[in-house]
N, C-alpha and C positions, 0 to 999 in steps of 0.2 A: 324023165325031166333031164335038164341039161342048164348048168349054171352060166349066165351070160352077164355082162355088164357093160355101160356105157358110160362117158364122161359128160358133165353138165356144168356149164359156168354159171356164174351169178348167183348162187345159192348162199345167204350168208347166216341162216338161223334155223330154228325147228320149225318155225311157219312155213318155211320154203320147202324143207325136206317134207312135211306133210302135203303140201301141193303138188310136189311130183311124185311122191308115193300114190297118192288117190289118183292122179290122171294114169299113171303107168298101170297101176293095179286092173285098170277098165278095159285095159287091149285083152283080146282074145285069148285065153289059155296062160296067161302070165300070172305067176304067184310069186309070194315070198318076196316083195319087193322091199328093199334097203339102201337107206345111203349111208356112205362114209364122206360125212359133211366137212370140206374143207371151206371155211369162210373166206371170201374174197379169193377165193383160187377154183380150181377145178375139183368137183367132188365126183366120186365114183357111185353111179346105181346099180345096184345088183337085182339082179331075179332069176326065177327058174321058170322054163317053158318047154314042152316037147320039141320045139324047134325054135329056130331064129326067127323072131317077127321081123317085119319088114323095116328097113330104117327108115322109112318114110313114117310108117306107123307111129313108132318111136318119137320121132322128131316131132310129129304132130301133138303127141301127148305131151311131151314136156314143153312145147311151145305152147299149149293150153293153159299149161301151170304157170308160164312167166319167164320160161328159162330158156336156155341154148345148147343142144346137145351138140358136142365137138366129137369130130373122129367118126368112125363107124363102131357097130356091135362087135362085141369081141367075146369069146368063150374063157371063162373064168377056170 
């Protein structure tokens, strides 16, 4: 398993964190999702997976939660 992270804008509270964690956790082979919340800023969403998930699937999951992924998936 490899550690990855993405940057997400628009999260302001624990409700936001829970929504993003829930949606990203639904992606195949993604585990241990966590968020370093920066209210009113860009938060880091970290997770582990055997290989990097597609940026499209991550963007769609984060969009479904109501937030915006900025940049690309990065290795932690």
